[in-house]
DRENZA-337538 format. One record per residue (C-alpha): residue in three letters; y, z, x. Coordinates in steps of 0.05 Angstrom, whole numbers, plus 5000, padded with zeros to 4 digits. Layout:
! DRENZA-337538
ALAYZX...
***
This chain:
! DRENZA-337538
MET755316829217SER760716929268GLY762617529226CYS769117659262GLY773817369211ARG770017639152PHE771118359172GLY778618259166LYS777818149091LEU775818879083ALA782819119098ASN788919089053GLY795618909082LYS797218559146ARG791818629198LYS789918249261LYS784117769252CYS778818239278ASP781618909258ILE776119319225VAL777419859175ILE771920379176ARG771420999133ILE766821559153ILE763921969096LYS767122649097SER764322969035LYS759723559042ASP754323258998SER753922599037LEU753522939104MET748223439082ALA742223389127LYS735423219098PRO730423799095VAL727523909164PRO720024069167ALA718424729199VAL716024719271GLN708824959278PRO707625549326ILE706125289395GLU700125499436LEU700125339510ASP694325459558CYS699225419616ALA704225929590ALA704526629561ASP705726769488ASP712926999499ILE715226329526ALA711125949474LEU714826349420GLN721626179449MET719625449455THR717825439381ARG724525759363TRP728225269409LEU725124659375SER727024939307HIS734125029333LEU734324309358ARG732124029291ALA735624479242GLU742124659277ARG743224139331ARG740523599284LEU737423199340SER733222609320PRO725722729314LYS724422269373THR729222649418SER726223319397GLU719223059411ALA721422789479TYR724623459498SER718423829476ARG713923369516ASP718323439578LEU718224199574ARG710724219565GLN709823779626CYS714324239666LEU710424849644VAL703824519662PHE706624339731LEU709325039743CYS702725349724GLU699224929776HIS704925009826TRP705025769821GLY697625849809THR698626279747ARG700826229674VAL708326169664THR711626779633LEU718626819605ALA720827279661ARG718026809714PHE721226199682ALA727926549680ALA727126659755LEU725925919767GLU728625679834ALA731925009850ARG726224809896ASP721324899837VAL725424419794ARG726023919851ALA718423949861PHE717423799787MET722323219789ALA718922949852MET712122989817ARG714822589757ARG718022089804ALA711321999838ASP708521809770GLU713521219771ILE717921539718GLY724721199714SER731421529727ARG733321519653SER726921899634LEU728122399691MET735222519667ARG732622639596ALA727423129623LEU732723519660ALA737223509599GLY731523799557LEU730124349608ARG737424529611SER737724559535PHE731925039535GLY735225449589ARG741825499550PHE737925709488LEU734526269527GLU741226509553ARG744326519484GLU738426909458GLY739127419515LYS732427229546GLY735127079616LYS739326569653VAL735825989687GLY741225839738ALA736825369779LEU737224829726SER744824759733ALA744124699809ILE740124049804ARG743923389803ALA741722889750PRO738922239779LYS743621639779ILE742421119726GLY744220399731LYS747620049673SER741619659648LEU743719479577PRO741218889535LYS745018249548PRO748717979488ILE745817369453GLN750216769446VAL753316679377ALA749616029363ALA742916329382ALA744316959341LYS745616529280ARG739016159289PHE735216819294VAL737416999223ASP735816309195ALA729216309157ASP728715559165GLU727415659239ARG720415909220ALA718815359170GLY713015109212GLU709315779210THR703315899165ARG705716569139ASP708416669068PRO715716439058TRP717717139033ILE715917419101TRP720616909134ALA726017119086ARG724717859099ASP725117789175ALA731417369171ALA734817879126ALA732918459171MET735418109233ALA741817909197LEU743118649184LEU742318809258TYR747218269279GLY751918279219SER752819039214GLY750719279283LEU745219729256ARG739620029297ILE732919749276SER730820439251GLU737120469209ALA736019779178LEU728719899162GLY730420599135LEU734920329080LYS732720449009ARG733619898958ARG738820308922ASP742920338987VAL744019578988PRO749019288938LEU748018618904PRO752218038929GLY759118098901ALA758018828879GLY759919168944ASP761419059017VAL759119699052LEU752620049068ILE751420789074VAL747120879136ASN743421489159GLY743621459235LYS741521889293GLY741422639280ASN741822519204LYS749122319213THR751621889156ARG756721329163MET759320729124VAL759020039154PRO761519369127VAL756418859106LEU757718119100GLN756617769033ASN752117239065VAL747817809093LEU747218109023THR745317418998LEU739717369049ILE737218059028GLN737417868954ASP733617218968TYR728217629003VAL727918128945ALA727117568895MET721317268935CYS717817918953PRO711117988915HIS711018748921PRO714819238876LEU721319498907PRO723420118869PRO730520378880GLU728120998917GLY723320598961PRO724620219026ILE727819539015PHE723819229073VAL716319249064GLY710418989103ALA705218479082ARG701319009043GLY707419319010GLY708219929056PRO714320099099LEU715819549149SER714319729221PRO719719589274ARG714219259315ILE713818689265ILE721118509276GLN720118569352LEU714218089349THR718117609306MET723717569357GLU718617479413ARG715716869377LEU722616579363ARG725116669435GLY720716099460ALA722715629404LEU730115779412GLY730015769488VAL733116459496PRO731316979550ASP726617569542SER732718019536ALA733717769465THR730818369427PRO732618699361HIS736919189399ALA740418609433LEU742718369365ARG746319039356HIS749218969425SER751518259408PHE754918509345ALA759218979386THR760518489443HIS762517909398LEU767318349359LEU770418619422THR771417939455ARG775017719392GLY779918289393GLY776218829355ASP778919529364LEU774719949411ARG775220579369ALA773320209305ILE767219909341GLN765320609363GLU765320839290LEU761420219268LEU756020349319GLY755621089303HIS757121319374ALA759522029382SER763221879446LEU767921299464SER765021289534THR758321099503THR761520509469GLN764920309534ILE758220269569TYR754619969510THR759319379503GLY760019269577ILE767419409581ASP770219529650THR774620119667GLU780919689666ARG779719519593LEU778820259575LEU785220439612GLU788819889575VAL786620179508TYR788820869532LYS795720639555THR796720259490ALA794620819443HIS796821469478PRO803921679458ARG805421959527ALA802421389567
***
């Protein structure tokens, strides 16, 4: 499944081999967010009721208006709680809204130093600072005070530690069910895992996006060539899907012993419930030794390989950005390991005044 040439068949007219035509859903109905569960009132032993109330309102704002993913909202909430616990101990008293608004830069640095002492990585520290700044901006918009100290702190530097792409030949073997023929598990499980990994590599999906697909979302072979994917922040996009990937999925569906209703998940576990991402991770861990690939070969590395292999074969950077569901082109630049010269080349080629 080199995949590169197949994408060209999606476009009409004269296109380069690896040009990708991507359409983003614009209709109001398709972009409508799913209902967001209400945030329960927060009670904090380390903070006064006024700041707990604002924290509850802030989390509702993140989910309903900012449409952040549940995992991001949970991480921000956890980071703010940890900061409030630290400040309570640091100041020797419960944190009030007025006291938090008067936060000083040295208090923030002390919190970051405490987290660093717990061997927290730079990426987690940067996320914690981003969450605190988000809460500070929310308080300012609500007229509850301006936490200027948060903007005075520099975010920690983060190295570019992205998954290394898997070689094309190895990626093909990961999605081959025959590679697991010697295992004692049921053949339908081999077929399921091969189909799921084929989606990660063939369409560049996140593992949560692939396992979140409903059966009705996946067309039969020959009946369609796109998937409607619900990505981060409930953002919907359309991505091409190869016919041989659809065939692998259909083979798995035909073998699966559990009912797969249209409104239910297409990938299910051994007992018929939703498939856990950990199962696919463990599958790749077992296959790594047999295939002789490094530990960096993870489900997310298949998505990374999708983007890298398209790019090295002349795929358009902007189209790859849309396929991956990235909001910013700079994210795609880092994700696919493009150097600055390549980005400038794209800029000079595309910009009318360059």
